[in-house]
TORKOL-4160 file (C-alpha; in steps of 0.2 Angstrom, whole numbers, padded with zeros to 4 digits, m for minus):
489
<pt num="1" X="0512" Y="0451" Z="0358"/>
<pt num="2" X="0520" Y="0459" Z="0373"/>
<pt num="3" X="0510" Y="0467" Z="0387"/>
<pt num="4" X="0518" Y="0482" Z="0394"/>
<pt num="5" X="0513" Y="0488" Z="0412"/>
<pt num="6" X="0514" Y="0507" Z="0415"/>
<pt num="7" X="0517" Y="0512" Z="0433"/>
<pt num="8" X="0528" Y="0528" Z="0437"/>
<pt num="9" X="0533" Y="0530" Z="0418"/>
<pt num="10" X="0517" Y="0538" Z="0411"/>
<pt num="11" X="0524" Y="0542" Z="0394"/>
<pt num="12" X="0527" Y="0533" Z="0377"/>
<pt num="13" X="0544" Y="0542" Z="0372"/>
<pt num="14" X="0560" Y="0538" Z="0381"/>
<pt num="15" X="0552" Y="0524" Z="0390"/>
<pt num="16" X="0565" Y="0510" Z="0391"/>
<pt num="17" X="0553" Y="0495" Z="0395"/>
<pt num="18" X="0540" Y="0501" Z="0382"/>
<pt num="19" X="0553" Y="0503" Z="0369"/>
<pt num="20" X="0560" Y="0485" Z="0373"/>
<pt num="21" X="0542" Y="0477" Z="0372"/>
<pt num="22" X="0538" Y="0470" Z="0356"/>
<pt num="23" X="0556" Y="0467" Z="0351"/>
<pt num="24" X="0553" Y="0449" Z="0348"/>
<pt num="25" X="0534" Y="0448" Z="0346"/>
<pt num="26" X="0530" Y="0462" Z="0335"/>
<pt num="27" X="0516" Y="0471" Z="0344"/>
<pt num="28" X="0513" Y="0478" Z="0361"/>
<pt num="29" X="0498" Y="0481" Z="0372"/>
<pt num="30" X="0499" Y="0493" Z="0387"/>
<pt num="31" X="0490" Y="0493" Z="0404"/>
<pt num="32" X="0488" Y="0504" Z="0419"/>
<pt num="33" X="0482" Y="0495" Z="0435"/>
<pt num="34" X="0474" Y="0506" Z="0450"/>
<pt num="35" X="0482" Y="0496" Z="0464"/>
<pt num="36" X="0472" Y="0499" Z="0480"/>
<pt num="37" X="0486" Y="0493" Z="0490"/>
<pt num="38" X="0496" Y="0507" Z="0483"/>
<pt num="39" X="0482" Y="0520" Z="0483"/>
<pt num="40" X="0482" Y="0517" Z="0503"/>
<pt num="41" X="0498" Y="0527" Z="0503"/>
<pt num="42" X="0493" Y="0540" Z="0491"/>
<pt num="43" X="0486" Y="0558" Z="0494"/>
<pt num="44" X="0475" Y="0570" Z="0484"/>
<pt num="45" X="0488" Y="0580" Z="0476"/>
<pt num="46" X="0497" Y="0565" Z="0468"/>
<pt num="47" X="0481" Y="0556" Z="0463"/>
<pt num="48" X="0475" Y="0572" Z="0454"/>
<pt num="49" X="0492" Y="0574" Z="0445"/>
<pt num="50" X="0493" Y="0555" Z="0441"/>
<pt num="51" X="0475" Y="0555" Z="0433"/>
<pt num="52" X="0479" Y="0570" Z="0423"/>
<pt num="53" X="0495" Y="0562" Z="0417"/>
<pt num="54" X="0485" Y="0546" Z="0413"/>
<pt num="55" X="0473" Y="0556" Z="0403"/>
<pt num="56" X="0487" Y="0564" Z="0393"/>
<pt num="57" X="0495" Y="0546" Z="0391"/>
<pt num="58" X="0478" Y="0538" Z="0384"/>
<pt num="59" X="0478" Y="0553" Z="0371"/>
<pt num="60" X="0495" Y="0548" Z="0365"/>
<pt num="61" X="0490" Y="0530" Z="0363"/>
<pt num="62" X="0474" Y="0535" Z="0353"/>
<pt num="63" X="0485" Y="0546" Z="0342"/>
<pt num="64" X="0494" Y="0530" Z="0338"/>
<pt num="65" X="0478" Y="0520" Z="0334"/>
<pt num="66" X="0479" Y="0510" Z="0350"/>
<pt num="67" X="0472" Y="0510" Z="0368"/>
<pt num="68" X="0479" Y="0511" Z="0386"/>
<pt num="69" X="0470" Y="0497" Z="0395"/>
<pt num="70" X="0464" Y="0503" Z="0413"/>
<pt num="71" X="0460" Y="0491" Z="0427"/>
<pt num="72" X="0457" Y="0492" Z="0446"/>
<pt num="73" X="0462" Y="0478" Z="0458"/>
<pt num="74" X="0477" Y="0468" Z="0463"/>
<pt num="75" X="0490" Y="0467" Z="0449"/>
<pt num="76" X="0495" Y="0450" Z="0454"/>
<pt num="77" X="0477" Y="0445" Z="0449"/>
<pt num="78" X="0474" Y="0457" Z="0434"/>
<pt num="79" X="0490" Y="0455" Z="0425"/>
<pt num="80" X="0490" Y="0436" Z="0423"/>
<pt num="81" X="0471" Y="0437" Z="0418"/>
<pt num="82" X="0475" Y="0450" Z="0404"/>
<pt num="83" X="0490" Y="0441" Z="0399"/>
<pt num="84" X="0480" Y="0425" Z="0397"/>
<pt num="85" X="0465" Y="0434" Z="0388"/>
<pt num="86" X="0477" Y="0443" Z="0376"/>
<pt num="87" X="0488" Y="0427" Z="0374"/>
<pt num="88" X="0503" Y="0438" Z="0377"/>
<pt num="89" X="0521" Y="0431" Z="0375"/>
<pt num="90" X="0528" Y="0442" Z="0389"/>
<pt num="91" X="0523" Y="0455" Z="0402"/>
<pt num="92" X="0536" Y="0469" Z="0403"/>
<pt num="93" X="0538" Y="0484" Z="0416"/>
<pt num="94" X="0550" Y="0496" Z="0422"/>
<pt num="95" X="0557" Y="0494" Z="0440"/>
<pt num="96" X="0552" Y="0504" Z="0455"/>
<pt num="97" X="0563" Y="0505" Z="0471"/>
<pt num="98" X="0553" Y="0506" Z="0486"/>
<pt num="99" X="0551" Y="0491" Z="0498"/>
<pt num="100" X="0531" Y="0492" Z="0494"/>
<pt num="101" X="0535" Y="0492" Z="0475"/>
<pt num="102" X="0547" Y="0478" Z="0476"/>
<pt num="103" X="0535" Y="0468" Z="0487"/>
<pt num="104" X="0521" Y="0471" Z="0474"/>
<pt num="105" X="0532" Y="0466" Z="0460"/>
<pt num="106" X="0538" Y="0450" Z="0468"/>
<pt num="107" X="0519" Y="0445" Z="0470"/>
<pt num="108" X="0516" Y="0449" Z="0451"/>
<pt num="109" X="0532" Y="0438" Z="0447"/>
<pt num="110" X="0525" Y="0423" Z="0457"/>
<pt num="111" X="0507" Y="0425" Z="0449"/>
<pt num="112" X="0514" Y="0426" Z="0431"/>
<pt num="113" X="0525" Y="0411" Z="0434"/>
<pt num="114" X="0510" Y="0401" Z="0439"/>
<pt num="115" X="0502" Y="0404" Z="0422"/>
<pt num="116" X="0518" Y="0401" Z="0413"/>
<pt num="117" X="0519" Y="0419" Z="0406"/>
<pt num="118" X="0537" Y="0426" Z="0405"/>
<pt num="119" X="0541" Y="0443" Z="0412"/>
<pt num="120" X="0555" Y="0456" Z="0411"/>
<pt num="121" X="0559" Y="0471" Z="0420"/>
<pt num="122" X="0571" Y="0486" Z="0416"/>
<pt num="123" X="0579" Y="0500" Z="0424"/>
<pt num="124" X="0571" Y="0516" Z="0417"/>
<pt num="125" X="0568" Y="0529" Z="0431"/>
<pt num="126" X="0587" Y="0532" Z="0434"/>
<pt num="127" X="0602" Y="0533" Z="0423"/>
<pt num="128" X="0612" Y="0521" Z="0433"/>
<pt num="129" X="0603" Y="0507" Z="0443"/>
<pt num="130" X="0605" Y="0506" Z="0462"/>
<pt num="131" X="0619" Y="0493" Z="0461"/>
<pt num="132" X="0629" Y="0501" Z="0447"/>
<pt num="133" X="0639" Y="0514" Z="0457"/>
<pt num="134" X="0648" Y="0507" Z="0472"/>
<pt num="135" X="0663" Y="0511" Z="0482"/>
<pt num="136" X="0680" Y="0503" Z="0479"/>
<pt num="137" X="0676" Y="0491" Z="0493"/>
<pt num="138" X="0660" Y="0486" Z="0484"/>
<pt num="139" X="0648" Y="0494" Z="0496"/>
<pt num="140" X="0633" Y="0507" Z="0492"/>
<pt num="141" X="0639" Y="0525" Z="0494"/>
<pt num="142" X="0633" Y="0534" Z="0510"/>
<pt num="143" X="0642" Y="0551" Z="0505"/>
<pt num="144" X="0636" Y="0560" Z="0490"/>
<pt num="145" X="0652" Y="0568" Z="0484"/>
<pt num="146" X="0660" Y="0552" Z="0480"/>
<pt num="147" X="0645" Y="0546" Z="0472"/>
<pt num="148" X="0643" Y="0561" Z="0461"/>
<pt num="149" X="0661" Y="0560" Z="0455"/>
<pt num="150" X="0658" Y="0542" Z="0448"/>
<pt num="151" X="0640" Y="0546" Z="0442"/>
<pt num="152" X="0644" Y="0561" Z="0431"/>
<pt num="153" X="0658" Y="0551" Z="0423"/>
<pt num="154" X="0647" Y="0537" Z="0418"/>
<pt num="155" X="0640" Y="0537" Z="0400"/>
<pt num="156" X="0622" Y="0541" Z="0399"/>
<pt num="157" X="0611" Y="0532" Z="0387"/>
<pt num="158" X="0602" Y="0542" Z="0373"/>
<pt num="159" X="0583" Y="0543" Z="0374"/>
<pt num="160" X="0573" Y="0527" Z="0369"/>
<pt num="161" X="0562" Y="0529" Z="0353"/>
<pt num="162" X="0543" Y="0530" Z="0356"/>
<pt num="163" X="0532" Y="0516" Z="0349"/>
<pt num="164" X="0524" Y="0519" Z="0333"/>
<pt num="165" X="0506" Y="0514" Z="0327"/>
<pt num="166" X="0514" Y="0499" Z="0319"/>
<pt num="167" X="0521" Y="0493" Z="0335"/>
<pt num="168" X="0505" Y="0494" Z="0345"/>
<pt num="169" X="0490" Y="0483" Z="0345"/>
<pt num="170" X="0475" Y="0491" Z="0337"/>
<pt num="171" X="0462" Y="0499" Z="0349"/>
<pt num="172" X="0447" Y="0488" Z="0343"/>
<pt num="173" X="0457" Y="0472" Z="0345"/>
<pt num="174" X="0461" Y="0478" Z="0363"/>
<pt num="175" X="0444" Y="0481" Z="0368"/>
<pt num="176" X="0436" Y="0466" Z="0361"/>
<pt num="177" X="0450" Y="0454" Z="0369"/>
<pt num="178" X="0447" Y="0462" Z="0387"/>
<pt num="179" X="0428" Y="0466" Z="0386"/>
<pt num="180" X="0424" Y="0452" Z="0398"/>
<pt num="181" X="0437" Y="0456" Z="0411"/>
<pt num="182" X="0428" Y="0461" Z="0427"/>
<pt num="183" X="0442" Y="0472" Z="0433"/>
<pt num="184" X="0443" Y="0482" Z="0416"/>
<pt num="185" X="0438" Y="0501" Z="0416"/>
<pt num="186" X="0430" Y="0508" Z="0402"/>
<pt num="187" X="0434" Y="0526" Z="0407"/>
<pt num="188" X="0447" Y="0535" Z="0417"/>
<pt num="189" X="0440" Y="0535" Z="0435"/>
<pt num="190" X="0437" Y="0552" Z="0444"/>
<pt num="191" X="0447" Y="0556" Z="0460"/>
<pt num="192" X="0431" Y="0553" Z="0470"/>
<pt num="193" X="0430" Y="0536" Z="0462"/>
<pt num="194" X="0447" Y="0532" Z="0469"/>
<pt num="195" X="0441" Y="0538" Z="0487"/>
<pt num="196" X="0450" Y="0554" Z="0487"/>
<pt num="197" X="0443" Y="0572" Z="0487"/>
<pt num="198" X="0449" Y="0586" Z="0476"/>
<pt num="199" X="0466" Y="0593" Z="0482"/>
<pt num="200" X="0466" Y="0611" Z="0489"/>
<pt num="201" X="0481" Y="0615" Z="0479"/>
<pt num="202" X="0481" Y="0621" Z="0461"/>
<pt num="203" X="0492" Y="0608" Z="0452"/>
<pt num="204" X="0504" Y="0612" Z="0437"/>
<pt num="205" X="0498" Y="0604" Z="0421"/>
<pt num="206" X="0503" Y="0585" Z="0418"/>
<pt num="207" X="0509" Y="0575" Z="0403"/>
<pt num="208" X="0524" Y="0574" Z="0392"/>
<pt num="209" X="0520" Y="0590" Z="0382"/>
<pt num="210" X="0519" Y="0600" Z="0398"/>
<pt num="211" X="0535" Y="0592" Z="0405"/>
<pt num="212" X="0544" Y="0596" Z="0388"/>
<pt num="213" X="0538" Y="0614" Z="0389"/>
<pt num="214" X="0545" Y="0616" Z="0407"/>
<pt num="215" X="0561" Y="0607" Z="0401"/>
<pt num="216" X="0563" Y="0619" Z="0386"/>
<pt num="217" X="0559" Y="0635" Z="0395"/>
<pt num="218" X="0572" Y="0630" Z="0408"/>
<pt num="219" X="0585" Y="0626" Z="0396"/>
<pt num="220" X="0582" Y="0642" Z="0386"/>
<pt num="221" X="0588" Y="0652" Z="0401"/>
<pt num="222" X="0586" Y="0649" Z="0419"/>
<pt num="223" X="0598" Y="0634" Z="0419"/>
<pt num="224" X="0612" Y="0646" Z="0415"/>
<pt num="225" X="0610" Y="0655" Z="0432"/>
<pt num="226" X="0605" Y="0640" Z="0442"/>
<pt num="227" X="0621" Y="0639" Z="0452"/>
<pt num="228" X="0620" Y="0657" Z="0458"/>
<pt num="229" X="0601" Y="0659" Z="0459"/>
<pt num="230" X="0593" Y="0642" Z="0463"/>
<pt num="231" X="0592" Y="0645" Z="0482"/>
<pt num="232" X="0582" Y="0662" Z="0479"/>
<pt num="233" X="0564" Y="0656" Z="0480"/>
<pt num="234" X="0557" Y="0672" Z="0472"/>
<pt num="235" X="0568" Y="0669" Z="0456"/>
<pt num="236" X="0562" Y="0659" Z="0442"/>
<pt num="237" X="0578" Y="0649" Z="0442"/>
<pt num="238" X="0573" Y="0631" Z="0445"/>
<pt num="239" X="0566" Y="0618" Z="0432"/>
<pt num="240" X="0550" Y="0613" Z="0441"/>
<pt num="241" X="0552" Y="0596" Z="0434"/>
<pt num="242" X="0551" Y="0586" Z="0450"/>
<pt num="243" X="0534" Y="0580" Z="0448"/>
<pt num="244" X="0537" Y="0575" Z="0430"/>
<pt num="245" X="0551" Y="0565" Z="0435"/>
<pt num="246" X="0542" Y="0557" Z="0450"/>
<pt num="247" X="0528" Y="0551" Z="0438"/>
<pt num="248" X="0539" Y="0549" Z="0423"/>
<pt num="249" X="0530" Y="0559" Z="0411"/>
<pt num="250" X="0546" Y="0564" Z="0404"/>
<pt num="251" X="0562" Y="0552" Z="0403"/>
<pt num="252" X="0578" Y="0555" Z="0413"/>
<pt num="253" X="0588" Y="0552" Z="0396"/>
<pt num="254" X="0578" Y="0566" Z="0388"/>
<pt num="255" X="0581" Y="0578" Z="0402"/>
<pt num="256" X="0600" Y="0574" Z="0402"/>
<pt num="257" X="0601" Y="0575" Z="0383"/>
<pt num="258" X="0593" Y="0593" Z="0385"/>
<pt num="259" X="0606" Y="0598" Z="0399"/>
<pt num="260" X="0620" Y="0591" Z="0388"/>
<pt num="261" X="0615" Y="0602" Z="0374"/>
<pt num="262" X="0613" Y="0617" Z="0386"/>
<pt num="263" X="0631" Y="0613" Z="0392"/>
<pt num="264" X="0637" Y="0614" Z="0374"/>
<pt num="265" X="0629" Y="0631" Z="0372"/>
<pt num="266" X="0636" Y="0637" Z="0388"/>
<pt num="267" X="0654" Y="0634" Z="0382"/>
<pt num="268" X="0652" Y="0649" Z="0370"/>
<pt num="269" X="0642" Y="0661" Z="0381"/>
<pt num="270" X="0649" Y="0677" Z="0387"/>
<pt num="271" X="0647" Y="0688" Z="0402"/>
<pt num="272" X="0635" Y="0699" Z="0391"/>
<pt num="273" X="0624" Y="0684" Z="0389"/>
<pt num="274" X="0623" Y="0678" Z="0408"/>
<pt num="275" X="0630" Y="0693" Z="0418"/>
<pt num="276" X="0641" Y="0686" Z="0433"/>
<pt num="277" X="0635" Y="0668" Z="0432"/>
<pt num="278" X="0646" Y="0654" Z="0426"/>
<pt num="279" X="0634" Y="0645" Z="0413"/>
<pt num="280" X="0645" Y="0629" Z="0413"/>
<pt num="281" X="0646" Y="0627" Z="0431"/>
<pt num="282" X="0627" Y="0632" Z="0432"/>
<pt num="283" X="0622" Y="0617" Z="0421"/>
<pt num="284" X="0633" Y="0605" Z="0430"/>
<pt num="285" X="0625" Y="0610" Z="0446"/>
<pt num="286" X="0608" Y="0606" Z="0439"/>
<pt num="287" X="0615" Y="0589" Z="0433"/>
<pt num="288" X="0621" Y="0586" Z="0451"/>
<pt num="289" X="0603" Y="0588" Z="0457"/>
<pt num="290" X="0598" Y="0574" Z="0445"/>
<pt num="291" X="0612" Y="0563" Z="0453"/>
<pt num="292" X="0605" Y="0567" Z="0470"/>
<pt num="293" X="0589" Y="0560" Z="0465"/>
<pt num="294" X="0598" Y="0544" Z="0461"/>
<pt num="295" X="0609" Y="0544" Z="0476"/>
<pt num="296" X="0594" Y="0544" Z="0487"/>
<pt num="297" X="0586" Y="0531" Z="0476"/>
<pt num="298" X="0601" Y="0519" Z="0480"/>
<pt num="299" X="0600" Y="0523" Z="0498"/>
<pt num="300" X="0582" Y="0518" Z="0498"/>
<pt num="301" X="0585" Y="0503" Z="0488"/>
<pt num="302" X="0598" Y="0496" Z="0499"/>
<pt num="303" X="0590" Y="0502" Z="0515"/>
<pt num="304" X="0571" Y="0502" Z="0513"/>
<pt num="305" X="0569" Y="0504" Z="0532"/>
<pt num="306" X="0574" Y="0522" Z="0530"/>
<pt num="307" X="0556" Y="0526" Z="0527"/>
<pt num="308" X="0552" Y="0524" Z="0545"/>
<pt num="309" X="0569" Y="0522" Z="0554"/>
<pt num="310" X="0585" Y="0534" Z="0556"/>
<pt num="311" X="0598" Y="0529" Z="0544"/>
<pt num="312" X="0611" Y="0535" Z="0557"/>
<pt num="313" X="0611" Y="0526" Z="0574"/>
<pt num="314" X="0614" Y="0537" Z="0590"/>
<pt num="315" X="0620" Y="0529" Z="0606"/>
<pt num="316" X="0604" Y="0535" Z="0615"/>
<pt num="317" X="0586" Y="0538" Z="0608"/>
<pt num="318" X="0583" Y="0556" Z="0602"/>
<pt num="319" X="0571" Y="0564" Z="0614"/>
<pt num="320" X="0560" Y="0573" Z="0602"/>
<pt num="321" X="0547" Y="0583" Z="0611"/>
<pt num="322" X="0532" Y="0582" Z="0597"/>
<pt num="323" X="0522" Y="0596" Z="0604"/>
<pt num="324" X="0505" Y="0593" Z="0594"/>
<pt num="325" X="0501" Y="0613" Z="0596"/>
<pt num="326" X="0518" Y="0617" Z="0588"/>
<pt num="327" X="0515" Y="0603" Z="0574"/>
<pt num="328" X="0498" Y="0611" Z="0569"/>
<pt num="329" X="0506" Y="0628" Z="0569"/>
<pt num="330" X="0520" Y="0622" Z="0557"/>
<pt num="331" X="0507" Y="0613" Z="0546"/>
<pt num="332" X="0497" Y="0629" Z="0545"/>
<pt num="333" X="0510" Y="0641" Z="0541"/>
<pt num="334" X="0507" Y="0650" Z="0558"/>
<pt num="335" X="0524" Y="0650" Z="0567"/>
<pt num="336" X="0527" Y="0669" Z="0566"/>
<pt num="337" X="0543" Y="0665" Z="0556"/>
<pt num="338" X="0539" Y="0673" Z="0539"/>
<pt num="339" X="0550" Y="0662" Z="0528"/>
<pt num="340" X="0544" Y="0646" Z="0536"/>
<pt num="341" X="0525" Y="0651" Z="0535"/>
<pt num="342" X="0528" Y="0656" Z="0516"/>
<pt num="343" X="0535" Y="0639" Z="0512"/>
<pt num="344" X="0521" Y="0629" Z="0522"/>
<pt num="345" X="0507" Y="0640" Z="0513"/>
<pt num="346" X="0515" Y="0637" Z="0496"/>
<pt num="347" X="0514" Y="0618" Z="0499"/>
<pt num="348" X="0496" Y="0620" Z="0503"/>
<pt num="349" X="0492" Y="0631" Z="0488"/>
<pt num="350" X="0503" Y="0623" Z="0475"/>
<pt num="351" X="0507" Y="0605" Z="0481"/>
<pt num="352" X="0525" Y="0611" Z="0479"/>
<pt num="353" X="0539" Y="0620" Z="0488"/>
<pt num="354" X="0555" Y="0628" Z="0483"/>
<pt num="355" X="0570" Y="0617" Z="0488"/>
<pt num="356" X="0579" Y="0629" Z="0499"/>
<pt num="357" X="0563" Y="0633" Z="0508"/>
<pt num="358" X="0560" Y="0614" Z="0510"/>
<pt num="359" X="0577" Y="0613" Z="0519"/>
<pt num="360" X="0572" Y="0628" Z="0530"/>
<pt num="361" X="0555" Y="0621" Z="0535"/>
<pt num="362" X="0562" Y="0604" Z="0539"/>
<pt num="363" X="0576" Y="0612" Z="0550"/>
<pt num="364" X="0564" Y="0623" Z="0559"/>
<pt num="365" X="0553" Y="0608" Z="0563"/>
<pt num="366" X="0567" Y="0596" Z="0568"/>
<pt num="367" X="0579" Y="0609" Z="0577"/>
<pt num="368" X="0568" Y="0624" Z="0583"/>
<pt num="369" X="0551" Y="0614" Z="0587"/>
<pt num="370" X="0561" Y="0598" Z="0591"/>
<pt num="371" X="0548" Y="0587" Z="0582"/>
<pt num="372" X="0553" Y="0570" Z="0575"/>
<pt num="373" X="0556" Y="0571" Z="0556"/>
<pt num="374" X="0543" Y="0558" Z="0553"/>
<pt num="375" X="0529" Y="0570" Z="0556"/>
<pt num="376" X="0537" Y="0581" Z="0543"/>
<pt num="377" X="0539" Y="0567" Z="0531"/>
<pt num="378" X="0521" Y="0561" Z="0533"/>
<pt num="379" X="0514" Y="0579" Z="0530"/>
<pt num="380" X="0524" Y="0582" Z="0515"/>
<pt num="381" X="0518" Y="0565" Z="0509"/>
<pt num="382" X="0500" Y="0571" Z="0510"/>
<pt num="383" X="0503" Y="0588" Z="0502"/>
<pt num="384" X="0516" Y="0586" Z="0489"/>
<pt num="385" X="0512" Y="0582" Z="0470"/>
<pt num="386" X="0531" Y="0577" Z="0468"/>
<pt num="387" X="0532" Y="0565" Z="0484"/>
<pt num="388" X="0546" Y="0553" Z="0480"/>
<pt num="389" X="0550" Y="0541" Z="0494"/>
<pt num="390" X="0569" Y="0541" Z="0491"/>
<pt num="391" X="0570" Y="0560" Z="0490"/>
<pt num="392" X="0559" Y="0564" Z="0504"/>
<pt num="393" X="0566" Y="0552" Z="0516"/>
<pt num="394" X="0583" Y="0558" Z="0511"/>
<pt num="395" X="0579" Y="0576" Z="0512"/>
<pt num="396" X="0570" Y="0575" Z="0529"/>
<pt num="397" X="0584" Y="0564" Z="0537"/>
<pt num="398" X="0597" Y="0576" Z="0530"/>
<pt num="399" X="0589" Y="0590" Z="0539"/>
<pt num="400" X="0586" Y="0580" Z="0555"/>
<pt num="401" X="0604" Y="0575" Z="0556"/>
<pt num="402" X="0599" Y="0556" Z="0556"/>
<pt num="403" X="0602" Y="0552" Z="0538"/>
<pt num="404" X="0616" Y="0548" Z="0526"/>
<pt num="405" X="0628" Y="0562" Z="0522"/>
<pt num="406" X="0617" Y="0573" Z="0534"/>
<pt num="407" X="0618" Y="0590" Z="0540"/>
<pt num="408" X="0629" Y="0589" Z="0556"/>
<pt num="409" X="0618" Y="0591" Z="0571"/>
<pt num="410" X="0627" Y="0607" Z="0577"/>
<pt num="411" X="0623" Y="0616" Z="0561"/>
<pt num="412" X="0606" Y="0623" Z="0563"/>
<pt num="413" X="0597" Y="0635" Z="0551"/>
<pt num="414" X="0592" Y="0652" Z="0558"/>
<pt num="415" X="0576" Y="0655" Z="0550"/>
<pt num="416" X="0577" Y="0673" Z="0550"/>
<pt num="417" X="0594" Y="0674" Z="0543"/>
<pt num="418" X="0589" Y="0662" Z="0529"/>
<pt num="419" X="0574" Y="0673" Z="0525"/>
<pt num="420" X="0585" Y="0688" Z="0524"/>
<pt num="421" X="0598" Y="0680" Z="0514"/>
<pt num="422" X="0588" Y="0671" Z="0501"/>
<pt num="423" X="0573" Y="0682" Z="0500"/>
<pt num="424" X="0580" Y="0699" Z="0504"/>
<pt num="425" X="0566" Y="0709" Z="0497"/>
<pt num="426" X="0553" Y="0698" Z="0505"/>
<pt num="427" X="0545" Y="0695" Z="0488"/>
<pt num="428" X="0542" Y="0676" Z="0491"/>
<pt num="429" X="0536" Y="0679" Z="0509"/>
<pt num="430" X="0524" Y="0692" Z="0504"/>
<pt num="431" X="0517" Y="0681" Z="0490"/>
<pt num="432" X="0512" Y="0668" Z="0501"/>
<pt num="433" X="0509" Y="0678" Z="0518"/>
<pt num="434" X="0498" Y="0692" Z="0513"/>
<pt num="435" X="0496" Y="0698" Z="0531"/>
<pt num="436" X="0514" Y="0705" Z="0528"/>
<pt num="437" X="0510" Y="0713" Z="0511"/>
<pt num="438" X="0516" Y="0731" Z="0511"/>
<pt num="439" X="0528" Y="0729" Z="0526"/>
<pt num="440" X="0546" Y="0734" Z="0523"/>
<pt num="441" X="0557" Y="0719" Z="0520"/>
<pt num="442" X="0568" Y="0725" Z="0534"/>
<pt num="443" X="0554" Y="0724" Z="0546"/>
<pt num="444" X="0549" Y="0707" Z="0540"/>
<pt num="445" X="0566" Y="0700" Z="0543"/>
<pt num="446" X="0567" Y="0708" Z="0561"/>
<pt num="447" X="0550" Y="0701" Z="0565"/>
<pt num="448" X="0557" Y="0691" Z="0580"/>
<pt num="449" X="0565" Y="0706" Z="0587"/>
<pt num="450" X="0550" Y="0717" Z="0587"/>
<pt num="451" X="0539" Y="0720" Z="0602"/>
<pt num="452" X="0522" Y="0712" Z="0604"/>
<pt num="453" X="0515" Y="0730" Z="0602"/>
<pt num="454" X="0525" Y="0734" Z="0586"/>
<pt num="455" X="0520" Y="0717" Z="0578"/>
<pt num="456" X="0502" Y="0720" Z="0582"/>
<pt num="457" X="0503" Y="0738" Z="0575"/>
<pt num="458" X="0512" Y="0733" Z="0559"/>
<pt num="459" X="0503" Y="0716" Z="0554"/>
<pt num="460" X="0489" Y="0712" Z="0567"/>
<pt num="461" X="0484" Y="0697" Z="0557"/>
<pt num="462" X="0501" Y="0688" Z="0558"/>
<pt num="463" X="0506" Y="0678" Z="0573"/>
<pt num="464" X="0519" Y="0680" Z="0586"/>
<pt num="465" X="0535" Y="0669" Z="0584"/>
<pt num="466" X="0529" Y="0652" Z="0593"/>
<pt num="467" X="0547" Y="0649" Z="0599"/>
<pt num="468" X="0563" Y="0658" Z="0603"/>
<pt num="469" X="0576" Y="0652" Z="0590"/>
<pt num="470" X="0591" Y="0655" Z="0601"/>
<pt num="471" X="0584" Y="0646" Z="0616"/>
<pt num="472" X="0578" Y="0632" Z="0605"/>
<pt num="473" X="0594" Y="0630" Z="0596"/>
<pt num="474" X="0602" Y="0627" Z="0613"/>
<pt num="475" X="0589" Y="0614" Z="0618"/>
<pt num="476" X="0592" Y="0605" Z="0601"/>
<pt num="477" X="0611" Y="0605" Z="0604"/>
<pt num="478" X="0608" Y="0597" Z="0621"/>
<pt num="479" X="0595" Y="0585" Z="0615"/>
<pt num="480" X="0608" Y="0578" Z="0602"/>
<pt num="481" X="0622" Y="0578" Z="0613"/>
<pt num="482" X="0612" Y="0567" Z="0625"/>
<pt num="483" X="0608" Y="0556" Z="0611"/>
<pt num="484" X="0626" Y="0555" Z="0606"/>
<pt num="485" X="0630" Y="0551" Z="0624"/>
<pt num="486" X="0641" Y="0566" Z="0627"/>
<pt num="487" X="0630" Y="0573" Z="0642"/>
<pt num="488" X="0622" Y="0564" Z="0657"/>
<pt num="489" X="0604" Y="0562" Z="0655"/>
């Protein structure tokens, strides 16, 4: 018998490690461990989604006449104990890539070695492991364009088959064998049991069935206009699969296979089907977003310090101002810049934010408010259901001009221009900023140019702009030039 340890792979289908478990021993038992050391870094939206996903996963095991074991504590203590109790031949899991996860897994390795239980780990969350794609000189890539070229040319594995009832240990046998384990949980804990309150956001449904619905709906239409419309937050042109991929409720190979099928369909599409969009280019653009995810995974894998340190070194320290009142206004969606405030309020209400708007609010925090990107990263970490260490550190450092392949420091988003360009009818803004409901889009996009009297008359409940973008842009340029050693301090 093998013991499979679920972590960020809360599914039974297209799960590489789970599919490999039992190859030699015939049967598989599965476990999920609530690790308090990991929960210290969690937040209500992620914990709530995780619990819903675990509930769905338990149902999948029950449908197969088996049982997902649940335990709480240190995996390096629990897994050897369960492995010994079940007399397993091997413990199997899928790799994770953050520094915290690798440290945890090293501890489990040592603990299993101490009780002479073999273990094996697999790359599952990415198509190509973080060491697989390197430069001709053998180094990890720091520029996405070159990484993407190799990534898309590499063959992708087909989805792995799900375990059948015949492959899994009978539910009663699992219960009997683990009944005396102190760390075992009979029922799924509540979010309060784990030390968290209910999230203020309304989360999307979790589990493989829900993820597959999202994937199917996306590939039935929106994927074919993804290239031309993905930056418009009011359009339904994105997949909303980020949380599913973060928690592994759907496998990357299954997603790729669906996009490959969409690409085949795109070849026969006409302008009547998709209007001005290029459907083949649209599918490839979405596939490149999957590659971005793996690019940032390999950056994190080879540079675990990027969670708290700048990837790009400057000659002098960056003189972030870190004004606490400005940070609070940004967090609360009360900056007086409509597209920024809409994004920050979407984050609170949905534990999600449209990707274009993520770039806008990150640029605004770092370049208009002159706030260290780490403040933004920490806030997103507490509010996003799809928080992924690699993606989020990569995105924040890109916006702050401190990361790999980052936005040049002198390219600074104008938040009003961004709002007018990507939300011209102010549909997205008015969805999340009700104070501006009924206001003409032209007026919303000119909010920064209106007089205080005009603003108060038009929308008395909406704030004044907290900074002047033009002045702050100049201040940001000067700040980075000092960091680069180009001006005297």
